[in-house]
Backbone bond lengths (Angstrom), bond angles and torsions (degrees), N, CA, C in turn:
res aa  C-N    CA-C-N  psi(-1)  N-CA   C-N-CA  omega(-1)  CA-C   N-CA-C  phi
1 M - - - 1.458 - - 1.566 112.26 -
2 S 1.300 114.95 146.62 1.455 118.62 -177.23 1.509 114.61 -81.65
3 T 1.320 115.28 -23.89 1.454 120.52 -177.23 1.559 110.93 -72.11
4 K 1.322 116.07 142.45 1.426 118.32 -179.13 1.570 111.34 -74.22
5 K 1.284 112.68 135.50 1.515 120.56 -176.34 1.516 108.32 -81.97
6 L 1.383 115.02 150.35 1.470 120.59 172.62 1.420 110.90 -65.85
7 S 1.261 117.77 151.89 1.511 124.66 178.43 1.540 106.32 -80.08
8 V 1.306 118.03 117.97 1.449 123.43 179.34 1.569 107.50 -126.82
9 G 1.329 113.12 137.54 1.429 118.27 176.73 1.542 106.72 -130.48
10 G 1.328 116.30 171.39 1.419 119.18 -175.89 1.504 115.38 -158.14
11 Q 1.335 115.90 -175.77 1.395 122.99 -179.93 1.505 109.71 -160.56
12 A 1.358 118.14 137.03 1.443 120.24 172.17 1.520 109.11 -78.66
13 V 1.362 113.75 142.82 1.443 121.03 176.82 1.560 106.27 -129.61
14 I 1.330 115.91 -171.11 1.444 120.66 -179.97 1.481 113.45 -69.20
15 E 1.349 117.13 110.72 1.464 123.38 -174.75 1.541 114.39 55.95
16 G 1.330 115.03 32.25 1.441 116.45 179.38 1.549 114.61 -166.20
17 V 1.394 113.98 -170.24 1.403 119.84 177.67 1.535 108.20 -141.56
18 M 1.330 115.58 139.06 1.405 121.86 169.94 1.541 110.56 -101.72
19 M 1.286 120.07 133.09 1.507 125.09 174.32 1.527 107.70 -122.59
20 R 1.334 110.39 140.02 1.454 117.37 176.80 1.531 110.26 -128.75
21 G 1.338 112.07 122.71 1.480 120.30 179.54 1.473 108.80 -105.25
22 P 1.358 118.53 -171.75 1.489 122.19 176.99 1.580 113.17 -60.92
23 H 1.329 117.12 -34.79 1.405 118.72 -174.12 1.533 115.96 -119.63
24 K 1.274 118.86 -17.70 1.420 122.38 -176.19 1.585 113.22 -136.84
25 V 1.331 115.44 149.25 1.455 120.81 177.64 1.567 105.31 -125.61
26 A 1.281 116.38 130.50 1.447 120.06 -173.88 1.560 106.97 -130.65
27 V 1.382 111.81 149.18 1.481 117.97 171.96 1.508 105.85 -131.65
28 A 1.366 113.60 122.47 1.383 121.49 175.93 1.506 111.22 -109.87
29 V 1.417 116.59 131.47 1.438 117.18 -173.40 1.504 107.48 -136.59
30 R 1.342 115.79 140.64 1.528 121.23 174.78 1.475 109.30 -80.47
31 Q 1.303 116.72 117.76 1.450 125.06 -179.01 1.546 111.84 -77.74
32 P 1.292 116.36 161.02 1.481 117.42 177.29 1.525 116.26 -55.27
33 D 1.349 118.31 -30.94 1.404 124.00 176.77 1.514 116.78 -80.21
34 G 1.342 113.72 1.46 1.501 120.41 179.52 1.458 117.87 93.86
35 E 1.435 117.94 -15.05 1.400 119.53 -177.75 1.567 108.13 -80.87
36 I 1.298 112.96 162.35 1.471 118.76 179.62 1.503 113.00 -105.43
37 A 1.273 117.68 117.20 1.468 123.94 177.22 1.477 110.43 -92.43
38 V 1.340 117.85 133.72 1.425 125.19 -174.20 1.522 109.93 -124.70
39 D 1.322 119.57 120.97 1.466 121.17 177.96 1.546 105.19 -112.99
40 V 1.322 116.56 127.46 1.475 122.04 -176.69 1.534 107.69 -124.06
41 N 1.367 113.41 134.12 1.510 120.41 177.90 1.504 105.50 -136.57
42 P 1.338 113.73 154.44 1.495 120.66 173.42 1.535 109.00 -68.44
43 V 1.314 116.31 153.45 1.411 122.59 176.50 1.580 107.66 -84.64
44 N 1.310 116.05 117.85 1.477 119.91 -179.67 1.549 106.79 -114.62
45 S 1.288 115.79 97.08 1.408 120.37 -177.02 1.498 112.87 -108.78
46 I 1.302 118.72 135.69 1.446 120.99 178.85 1.493 111.26 -63.60
47 R 1.390 119.28 -17.64 1.424 119.18 178.91 1.494 112.59 -70.93
48 D 1.362 118.14 -19.14 1.447 122.60 176.45 1.566 109.77 -73.35
49 K 1.312 115.21 -31.37 1.486 120.69 -177.52 1.546 108.74 -84.45
50 Y 1.340 118.13 -32.59 1.453 123.62 178.46 1.520 110.38 -122.76
51 P 1.300 116.01 88.59 1.499 119.14 -175.89 1.549 113.85 -53.30
52 I 1.346 119.37 -29.99 1.435 120.13 -179.89 1.527 111.22 -56.92
53 L 1.316 115.31 -28.50 1.515 117.23 179.81 1.493 114.63 -72.35
54 K 1.373 115.46 -1.30 1.457 117.88 176.78 1.609 111.19 -93.96
55 K 1.284 110.15 1.84 1.475 115.51 178.95 1.554 109.17 -72.24
56 P 1.370 117.64 152.87 1.455 122.11 177.65 1.514 112.00 -53.32
57 L 1.298 115.77 145.22 1.465 128.17 -173.99 1.539 112.49 76.73
58 L 1.348 116.60 -52.44 1.494 118.13 175.96 1.482 112.37 -61.90
59 R 1.288 119.66 -42.32 1.420 123.98 -177.51 1.459 112.42 -63.05
60 G 1.370 117.36 -30.14 1.460 121.83 179.08 1.539 113.55 -66.66
61 V 1.364 112.90 -41.52 1.458 120.92 178.55 1.517 112.17 -64.37
62 I 1.362 113.03 -45.78 1.510 117.40 179.75 1.604 108.49 -65.73
63 A 1.317 113.09 -41.44 1.504 114.91 -175.54 1.559 108.41 -64.10
64 L 1.342 118.49 -33.38 1.458 122.20 -179.70 1.460 111.77 -59.88
65 F 1.441 113.56 -53.31 1.452 119.54 -177.01 1.544 113.39 -69.02
66 E 1.373 116.14 -33.28 1.472 118.28 176.82 1.521 110.84 -69.41
67 S 1.279 115.92 -33.59 1.485 121.35 -179.14 1.507 107.32 -70.53
68 L 1.321 118.83 -39.81 1.411 121.74 176.85 1.540 113.72 -61.38
69 Y 1.372 112.07 -45.35 1.533 118.21 174.56 1.537 111.80 -59.03
70 D 1.354 116.54 -52.40 1.452 118.46 -177.85 1.489 111.47 -62.03
71 G 1.353 116.52 -39.25 1.490 120.81 -179.60 1.468 112.27 -62.35
72 I 1.303 119.93 -44.25 1.431 122.05 -175.92 1.581 109.86 -72.23
73 K 1.326 112.92 -38.54 1.494 119.57 174.74 1.562 110.66 -60.77
74 A 1.349 115.53 -42.14 1.533 119.82 178.17 1.524 110.03 -67.71
75 L 1.305 117.60 -38.25 1.459 118.05 -178.97 1.531 108.73 -64.09
76 A 1.333 115.48 -44.64 1.496 119.98 -179.07 1.527 109.94 -58.06
77 Y 1.334 116.10 -45.61 1.450 120.07 -176.00 1.583 106.96 -66.72
78 S 1.357 118.86 -43.82 1.442 118.53 -178.48 1.486 110.77 -65.69
79 A 1.296 117.51 -34.38 1.508 119.12 177.70 1.488 111.32 -61.24
80 Q 1.309 115.34 -39.56 1.490 119.53 -178.15 1.544 111.19 -70.98
81 V 1.331 114.10 -48.12 1.493 118.52 -175.20 1.511 111.84 -70.07
82 S 1.306 116.69 -34.68 1.468 119.15 -178.91 1.568 112.06 -77.25
83 G 1.377 117.09 -7.91 1.395 117.86 179.83 1.494 116.00 98.42
84 E 1.326 117.72 -3.40 1.437 122.90 179.44 1.511 115.28 -71.06
85 E 1.353 116.72 -35.28 1.436 124.05 178.15 1.452 112.58 -130.85
86 D 1.324 118.60 158.86 1.472 122.86 -173.98 1.574 110.84 -97.41
87 E 1.319 114.08 -27.82 1.510 117.79 -172.23 1.582 109.04 -128.69
88 Q 1.332 111.25 151.90 1.494 116.87 171.56 1.453 109.55 -81.56
89 L 1.348 116.57 161.59 1.482 122.38 178.85 1.503 107.07 -75.74
90 T 1.339 119.75 143.59 1.417 124.14 168.62 1.534 110.92 -79.69
91 G 1.354 116.14 171.00 1.447 118.95 179.65 1.528 108.91 -58.20
92 K 1.337 119.03 -43.52 1.462 120.18 -174.51 1.492 107.57 -67.43
93 E 1.255 119.30 -41.52 1.472 124.04 -176.32 1.585 107.31 -66.95
94 M 1.293 117.78 -38.08 1.503 122.97 174.50 1.554 109.90 -59.65
95 A 1.279 116.89 -47.33 1.433 119.07 -178.55 1.539 111.13 -66.75
96 M 1.306 118.67 -37.18 1.440 122.24 179.16 1.542 108.63 -69.22
97 T 1.352 117.05 -35.57 1.456 117.91 179.74 1.471 110.68 -68.99
98 I 1.341 117.92 -39.54 1.488 120.77 -179.19 1.536 110.11 -66.86
99 G 1.356 113.95 -41.90 1.473 115.40 -178.84 1.508 111.30 -67.08
100 T 1.319 116.96 -38.62 1.484 121.08 176.14 1.557 111.13 -59.43
101 S 1.348 112.34 -45.61 1.498 117.74 178.60 1.532 113.81 -55.75
102 V 1.330 111.50 -47.67 1.499 116.82 179.71 1.500 111.99 -62.12
103 L 1.369 116.68 -43.83 1.458 121.87 -179.50 1.462 111.30 -63.43
104 L 1.346 117.88 -41.52 1.475 120.62 175.44 1.512 113.23 -61.70
105 A 1.310 114.70 -44.20 1.511 117.33 -179.63 1.533 109.01 -66.19
106 V 1.274 121.59 -36.98 1.465 121.36 -179.63 1.529 109.43 -71.15
107 G 1.355 115.03 -38.82 1.495 119.48 178.36 1.542 109.79 -65.27
108 L 1.348 116.91 -45.97 1.425 121.05 -169.85 1.579 109.99 -72.70
109 F 1.322 113.63 -45.04 1.496 117.69 -171.96 1.487 116.05 -104.58
110 I 1.305 119.80 -5.61 1.479 120.95 176.62 1.563 110.91 -119.97
111 V 1.359 116.94 -58.73 1.438 120.40 -170.70 1.517 111.74 -68.22
112 I 1.382 115.33 -52.81 1.487 120.26 -178.30 1.561 110.01 -59.66
113 P 1.329 120.95 -53.09 1.508 115.92 178.62 1.509 115.85 -56.79
114 T 1.410 115.97 -40.51 1.406 120.45 -175.07 1.556 108.71 -69.53
115 W 1.267 115.79 -41.58 1.489 119.00 177.54 1.468 112.40 -67.00
116 S 1.360 117.76 -35.95 1.505 122.14 -176.02 1.504 110.94 -69.36
117 M 1.331 117.89 -20.35 1.536 118.57 -175.95 1.473 111.79 -64.10
118 R 1.359 118.27 -21.70 1.444 118.51 177.58 1.477 115.63 -67.63
119 F 1.395 111.79 -18.45 1.497 118.42 178.09 1.519 108.38 -105.95
120 L 1.282 119.92 -18.08 1.473 119.52 -175.23 1.581 112.23 -113.80
121 H 1.369 110.48 17.30 1.515 114.14 -173.86 1.519 109.55 -60.44
122 E 1.297 120.06 -31.15 1.442 122.36 -176.29 1.512 113.28 -73.05
123 L 1.340 117.41 -21.41 1.500 123.08 178.23 1.470 112.99 -86.69
124 T 1.352 117.31 -42.49 1.448 122.30 175.90 1.493 111.39 -155.29
125 E 1.346 115.55 146.04 1.443 119.28 174.35 1.470 114.72 -99.40
126 N 1.314 117.67 10.95 1.422 122.98 179.72 1.533 112.45 -114.74
127 P 1.343 120.84 98.11 1.488 120.04 -176.92 1.502 110.58 -64.60
128 M 1.369 121.04 -16.06 1.488 119.24 179.09 1.491 109.82 -68.31
129 M 1.338 117.87 -31.20 1.456 121.57 174.64 1.523 110.52 -59.35
130 L 1.361 115.06 -41.21 1.451 122.13 -178.45 1.566 106.59 -68.92
131 R 1.326 118.14 -39.83 1.427 119.76 177.37 1.569 110.75 -61.88
132 M 1.275 115.64 -40.67 1.443 121.07 179.93 1.553 110.58 -62.04
133 V 1.352 112.54 -42.33 1.475 117.84 178.95 1.559 111.43 -63.35
134 I 1.348 112.96 -45.67 1.459 115.19 178.45 1.532 113.37 -62.12
135 F 1.337 113.54 -41.74 1.537 118.39 178.89 1.478 110.22 -59.96
136 L 1.303 119.29 -50.75 1.465 124.81 -177.48 1.563 110.60 -61.45
137 A 1.287 111.83 -41.18 1.480 116.79 -176.01 1.563 107.94 -71.12
138 Y 1.301 116.77 -35.13 1.478 121.42 178.97 1.564 107.63 -64.40
139 I 1.354 116.67 -49.24 1.492 121.53 -177.12 1.526 109.86 -63.74
140 A 1.328 116.98 -43.43 1.443 120.36 176.69 1.499 114.08 -60.48
141 A 1.366 115.83 -39.66 1.475 120.82 -176.34 1.549 108.25 -67.67
142 I 1.356 119.42 -50.58 1.405 120.01 -173.95 1.526 110.94 -73.77
143 S 1.324 121.93 -19.43 1.430 123.13 179.32 1.482 113.06 -70.70
144 S 1.363 115.19 -16.81 1.463 120.01 179.38 1.523 112.23 -84.20
145 M 1.311 118.44 -10.19 1.421 122.52 179.05 1.558 112.03 -80.12
146 E 1.359 114.55 134.18 1.493 118.34 -172.49 1.474 111.75 -63.64
147 D 1.331 122.01 -39.98 1.429 123.91 178.43 1.514 114.13 -63.54
148 I 1.354 112.36 -37.94 1.493 118.45 176.36 1.462 112.79 -70.50
149 Q 1.297 115.66 -34.99 1.498 117.15 175.59 1.490 114.22 -59.19
150 R 1.355 117.45 -35.84 1.461 120.22 175.41 1.534 109.77 -67.57
151 V 1.299 118.80 -39.97 1.457 119.91 175.39 1.524 110.50 -60.43
152 F 1.311 115.49 -42.60 1.460 119.64 178.14 1.575 113.76 -64.66
153 Q 1.306 115.67 -27.41 1.463 121.10 170.60 1.459 112.83 -64.96
154 Y 1.363 115.37 -43.37 1.492 121.44 175.50 1.502 110.95 -66.20
155 H 1.318 117.51 -32.58 1.434 122.49 172.37 1.473 114.06 -59.86
156 G 1.361 111.24 -42.71 1.502 115.38 176.87 1.499 112.04 -68.06
157 A 1.332 119.91 -36.45 1.398 123.62 175.64 1.514 114.70 -64.89
158 E 1.292 117.19 -34.83 1.472 122.31 175.02 1.502 107.96 -62.64
159 H 1.254 119.19 -51.63 1.524 122.80 -175.94 1.544 109.36 -62.38
160 K 1.351 118.30 -47.47 1.456 120.97 178.42 1.492 112.32 -58.10
161 T 1.327 118.29 -43.86 1.488 123.49 -179.92 1.557 110.13 -63.54
162 I 1.264 118.38 -46.62 1.482 122.21 177.83 1.545 109.47 -57.75
163 Y 1.300 113.55 -47.67 1.512 117.34 178.35 1.533 111.11 -57.94
164 T 1.320 119.05 -39.18 1.490 120.84 -179.60 1.563 110.38 -65.66
165 Y 1.338 115.56 -39.32 1.429 120.00 177.90 1.541 112.08 -64.89
166 E 1.381 113.72 -44.62 1.427 118.44 179.19 1.515 114.60 -68.14
167 A 1.274 115.95 -20.48 1.485 121.46 174.46 1.482 115.54 -82.92
168 G 1.356 113.90 -9.18 1.475 120.42 178.99 1.523 114.06 78.47
169 L 1.295 114.66 25.73 1.487 118.26 -176.81 1.569 109.50 -99.58
170 P 1.284 118.41 157.49 1.475 121.30 175.66 1.560 110.74 -60.26
171 L 1.270 118.24 140.47 1.418 120.43 -177.84 1.539 111.78 -81.13
172 R 1.294 116.25 76.73 1.417 124.15 176.60 1.556 111.32 -121.78
173 V 1.312 114.16 155.14 1.489 117.47 -173.92 1.460 109.10 -59.23
174 E 1.363 121.10 -45.45 1.484 122.88 -177.60 1.535 112.26 -60.76
175 N 1.347 116.95 -28.15 1.461 119.95 178.98 1.554 111.98 -78.94
176 V 1.364 115.20 -32.65 1.441 124.86 -174.31 1.514 110.30 -76.23
177 R 1.328 116.31 -40.37 1.486 124.98 -172.77 1.507 113.52 -49.98
178 P 1.359 123.49 -43.98 1.473 120.27 -171.80 1.552 112.44 -76.65
179 F 1.286 120.73 -15.27 1.462 118.98 -172.41 1.557 112.94 -74.51
180 S 1.336 116.56 161.11 1.387 124.48 179.25 1.498 113.79 -66.84
181 T 1.355 116.14 152.11 1.460 118.83 174.38 1.526 108.90 -90.15
182 L 1.298 122.45 -4.04 1.416 125.38 -177.47 1.519 109.49 -100.29
183 H 1.379 116.84 125.35 1.484 119.66 -177.50 1.528 108.56 -128.49
184 P 1.302 119.59 137.26 1.453 123.87 -179.73 1.522 116.24 -60.08
185 R 1.323 117.34 -30.08 1.537 118.82 178.93 1.487 115.36 -91.34
186 C 1.330 115.72 12.74 1.487 121.27 179.20 1.438 112.11 -60.70
187 G 1.391 117.47 145.85 1.446 120.29 174.73 1.459 115.19 -60.86
188 T 1.461 116.73 -31.57 1.457 121.57 175.35 1.565 109.82 -60.25
189 N 1.356 114.43 -42.39 1.499 116.18 175.21 1.479 113.39 -61.39
190 F 1.367 114.80 -39.05 1.449 120.06 178.80 1.501 112.81 -61.16
191 L 1.321 117.89 -39.06 1.445 124.33 -179.20 1.558 110.58 -67.21
192 M 1.331 114.63 -41.99 1.452 120.20 176.87 1.539 111.12 -60.92
193 I 1.369 117.27 -45.11 1.386 123.82 179.72 1.595 109.35 -59.23
194 V 1.349 114.01 -44.12 1.456 121.74 175.74 1.512 111.65 -53.36
195 M 1.339 115.69 -48.23 1.456 122.73 -178.82 1.534 109.39 -61.77
196 L 1.295 117.16 -47.63 1.482 119.02 -174.12 1.558 110.33 -68.59
197 I 1.302 118.54 -42.09 1.449 119.68 178.38 1.495 109.90 -65.69
198 S 1.362 117.73 -37.00 1.504 120.20 179.74 1.563 108.20 -63.31
199 M 1.264 116.27 -40.37 1.433 120.02 -179.86 1.545 111.21 -59.22
200 F 1.310 114.93 -40.03 1.512 123.60 176.99 1.514 113.80 -67.07
201 I 1.299 114.21 -52.14 1.483 118.71 -173.58 1.564 108.72 -69.83
202 F 1.316 118.88 -45.49 1.471 122.22 -170.21 1.477 110.26 -67.11
203 T 1.357 119.43 -20.80 1.492 120.67 176.91 1.568 113.48 -64.79
204 F 1.364 113.03 -19.56 1.497 114.29 -179.93 1.540 111.88 -92.98
205 L 1.251 121.23 1.40 1.456 123.57 -176.40 1.447 116.67 -90.02
206 G 1.372 117.82 -3.77 1.386 120.37 176.53 1.531 113.97 76.88
207 W 1.393 115.52 -156.26 1.397 119.58 179.75 1.561 110.61 -134.97
208 P 1.378 115.22 69.90 1.425 119.86 177.23 1.566 111.94 -74.41
209 S 1.321 116.49 -167.32 1.466 118.90 178.76 1.482 111.86 -64.16
210 L 1.365 116.32 165.65 1.423 122.14 -176.81 1.551 110.71 -60.14
211 L 1.301 117.29 -45.66 1.505 120.28 -176.90 1.540 107.93 -68.48
212 E 1.291 119.55 -37.53 1.489 120.83 177.95 1.501 110.83 -66.96
213 R 1.299 119.34 -37.19 1.443 122.81 176.34 1.503 112.39 -64.79
214 I 1.339 117.42 -45.15 1.473 119.63 -177.77 1.534 106.35 -70.37
215 A 1.324 121.78 -42.11 1.465 124.11 -179.95 1.510 110.56 -60.38
216 S 1.361 118.15 -45.61 1.496 119.71 -178.74 1.485 111.06 -64.22
217 R 1.375 119.44 -37.93 1.434 121.38 174.81 1.504 116.92 -63.31
218 V 1.324 115.24 -40.17 1.473 120.25 177.36 1.550 110.35 -69.00
219 V 1.322 118.70 -45.61 1.438 121.56 179.92 1.509 112.00 -64.65
220 L 1.315 121.89 -33.55 1.475 122.95 179.72 1.481 112.99 -81.58
221 M 1.339 120.38 -18.49 1.455 119.02 -176.71 1.540 117.16 -55.34
222 P 1.305 119.29 -38.29 1.496 120.64 172.87 1.508 110.76 -59.60
223 V 1.302 118.51 -43.95 1.471 121.88 177.06 1.563 110.75 -60.67
224 I 1.275 116.92 -44.85 1.473 121.33 -179.54 1.471 110.31 -65.79
225 A 1.373 115.37 -38.78 1.526 120.57 178.71 1.520 108.10 -63.92
226 G 1.364 118.42 -43.29 1.481 119.46 -178.30 1.466 111.62 -66.48
227 V 1.325 119.07 -42.60 1.477 120.32 175.98 1.570 112.00 -62.26
228 S 1.289 117.01 -42.38 1.477 122.12 177.99 1.505 111.09 -62.36
229 Y 1.288 116.64 -40.99 1.500 120.26 177.88 1.547 113.14 -60.27
230 E 1.344 114.54 -40.04 1.421 117.96 178.23 1.527 112.23 -70.21
231 I 1.290 117.96 -35.67 1.479 121.94 175.42 1.469 111.44 -64.11
232 I 1.324 118.37 -44.00 1.466 120.44 -177.43 1.474 111.28 -72.28
233 R 1.324 120.35 -33.16 1.467 121.35 171.45 1.484 110.70 -62.11
234 F 1.275 121.19 -45.96 1.395 125.19 176.33 1.488 113.65 -58.60
235 A 1.336 114.20 -45.12 1.506 119.56 -178.57 1.561 110.07 -62.71
236 G 1.365 113.45 -39.16 1.450 117.20 -174.65 1.543 108.68 -69.43
237 A 1.343 114.74 -30.84 1.503 116.04 -175.74 1.583 109.23 -85.73
238 H 1.321 120.20 -15.92 1.437 124.21 -173.78 1.574 109.64 -128.54
239 N 1.269 117.71 34.80 1.456 121.09 -178.52 1.471 116.82 -68.03
240 D 1.442 114.20 -15.31 1.435 117.62 175.52 1.502 113.57 -81.82
241 N 1.374 116.92 -8.97 1.504 121.67 177.12 1.512 106.96 -77.03
242 K 1.342 116.55 130.91 1.459 119.96 -175.21 1.507 112.53 -67.87
243 L 1.366 118.20 -35.67 1.432 120.64 -179.74 1.559 108.77 -66.21
244 V 1.339 118.22 -45.27 1.432 123.49 -178.94 1.499 109.83 -61.74
245 H 1.370 115.93 -42.09 1.474 121.15 -178.55 1.504 106.03 -63.94
246 M 1.313 121.21 -40.79 1.453 123.35 -179.92 1.522 111.73 -63.75
247 A 1.346 114.45 -40.27 1.440 120.42 -175.45 1.612 110.89 -68.34
248 I 1.302 117.33 -31.35 1.458 119.92 -179.08 1.553 111.06 -95.61
249 M 1.278 117.74 3.65 1.477 121.57 -176.38 1.548 111.62 -56.81
250 P 1.341 118.99 -41.67 1.486 115.39 177.99 1.531 115.26 -56.26
251 G 1.383 114.39 -38.54 1.493 117.18 179.65 1.493 110.91 -72.30
252 L 1.385 119.55 -33.24 1.447 120.65 178.69 1.533 109.10 -68.60
253 L 1.292 117.84 -37.90 1.442 120.89 -178.51 1.535 109.62 -67.31
254 L 1.362 113.01 -35.80 1.485 116.84 178.06 1.490 111.06 -63.07
255 Q 1.306 117.21 -31.84 1.488 121.08 179.41 1.552 111.62 -65.14
256 K 1.289 118.36 -16.55 1.471 121.30 174.94 1.518 109.15 -62.46
257 L 1.368 116.32 -25.93 1.491 120.03 176.54 1.518 111.04 -86.73
258 T 1.298 120.43 -29.00 1.450 122.29 -173.59 1.523 114.02 -103.23
259 T 1.394 120.30 3.71 1.397 120.98 175.86 1.554 105.65 -130.15
260 R 1.342 111.73 155.48 1.493 118.49 175.05 1.552 106.90 -139.22
261 Q 1.309 117.58 157.58 1.414 119.54 175.64 1.558 115.29 -65.57
262 P 1.355 120.09 118.47 1.468 119.49 -175.33 1.521 112.32 -80.50
263 D 1.328 115.72 159.46 1.480 118.00 170.73 1.557 109.45 -87.30
264 D 1.273 118.12 175.10 1.423 123.48 -174.98 1.637 112.49 -63.02
265 S 1.321 113.82 -35.42 1.449 117.27 178.54 1.510 112.14 -67.05
266 Q 1.298 115.05 -34.58 1.541 117.65 174.96 1.438 114.74 -71.15
267 I 1.350 117.28 -33.61 1.441 122.82 172.73 1.452 111.75 -62.33
268 E 1.362 117.21 -42.94 1.455 122.10 177.32 1.496 112.86 -52.94
269 V 1.371 115.03 -42.40 1.434 120.82 179.84 1.573 112.02 -65.27
270 A 1.320 116.36 -43.96 1.457 123.14 176.14 1.507 110.62 -58.27
271 I 1.372 117.46 -42.00 1.508 120.44 -177.71 1.551 106.99 -69.13
272 A 1.316 118.10 -38.65 1.470 118.56 -178.07 1.589 107.96 -65.52
273 S 1.258 118.24 -38.33 1.481 121.22 178.69 1.467 110.55 -66.59
274 L 1.294 119.73 -46.48 1.444 123.52 -179.25 1.504 113.22 -63.16
275 K 1.338 117.52 -43.63 1.456 123.25 -179.19 1.484 108.55 -62.82
276 A 1.327 119.93 -33.53 1.492 123.90 -179.18 1.476 115.83 -66.79
277 V 1.337 116.72 -21.71 1.506 121.02 -179.21 1.555 110.83 -101.97
278 L 1.295 119.70 -10.92 1.415 122.84 -177.06 1.503 111.14 -89.20
279 P 1.385 119.41 143.16 1.444 120.92 169.49 1.559 108.74 -62.56
280 P 1.311 118.05 153.04 1.458 121.14 -179.20 1.545 113.76 -55.89
281 E 1.365 114.11 -36.38 1.493 115.55 179.00 1.505 115.14 -70.55
282 E 1.346 118.61 -13.23 1.359 122.55 177.35 1.607 115.82 -90.23
283 I 1.222 112.61 -8.85 1.521 118.49 -177.33 1.497 110.85 -93.89
284 I 1.311 117.02 119.57 1.435 123.49 176.56 1.528 110.05 -103.43
285 E 1.325 115.22 112.56 1.428 118.81 -177.70 1.483 115.91 -78.19
């Protein structure tokens, strides 16, 4: 189709898929009885209230935190609907969960690698290499878990379904099935770009004290996230360019760890979620 498609992103959850469009966010989950439950809500972004936050770099930082909030909320909903949990998270519990997630990420990928360099200085002078090793080891470890493998199948279904919409094809299982599970706008690709940009920027910061190193890494992470967001937006819009495709290849290869080929029932869930966020005129049956 010649018309420009809406920008849609998503996330795999427990037995389901979350899709976020410009105006709606939906979570579709396969229930224990086999039916698909779909929860749809309007997109409420602080960027709509403060337009300056839509500017390049700033919009990336806001998008990161809003994606984290939507993702945890979607995971909580999917856990309840799929039968994994009995109750939804309260607002206070949601805030605590987000705060804990951020602290764990800072500890695992910033504090521990920076602190460890005092012992590993003879092996490498670049703590970012250590962060990369920790990150890849973490992904490889969780990808071997059976429950996570199912989430990764839904991750693959999400990507395939978005590709189908972007290609202007009817959202049917037979049309979704042939597409790739690797997508340039994936969060996995975003994380890889963050890692690579961090490796470049942090090499110019020298070797101050441990606390100064940790503080500088934490302070610069929003800047790095903003730059990474702009890169992944550009890559998603120019994926047909060979140079762009080569540049994002590390992130695409990493998605081979975080996606799996879905079955038809999982594709059906992803289709239900995507249809819920699209305007009626955008849906091709």
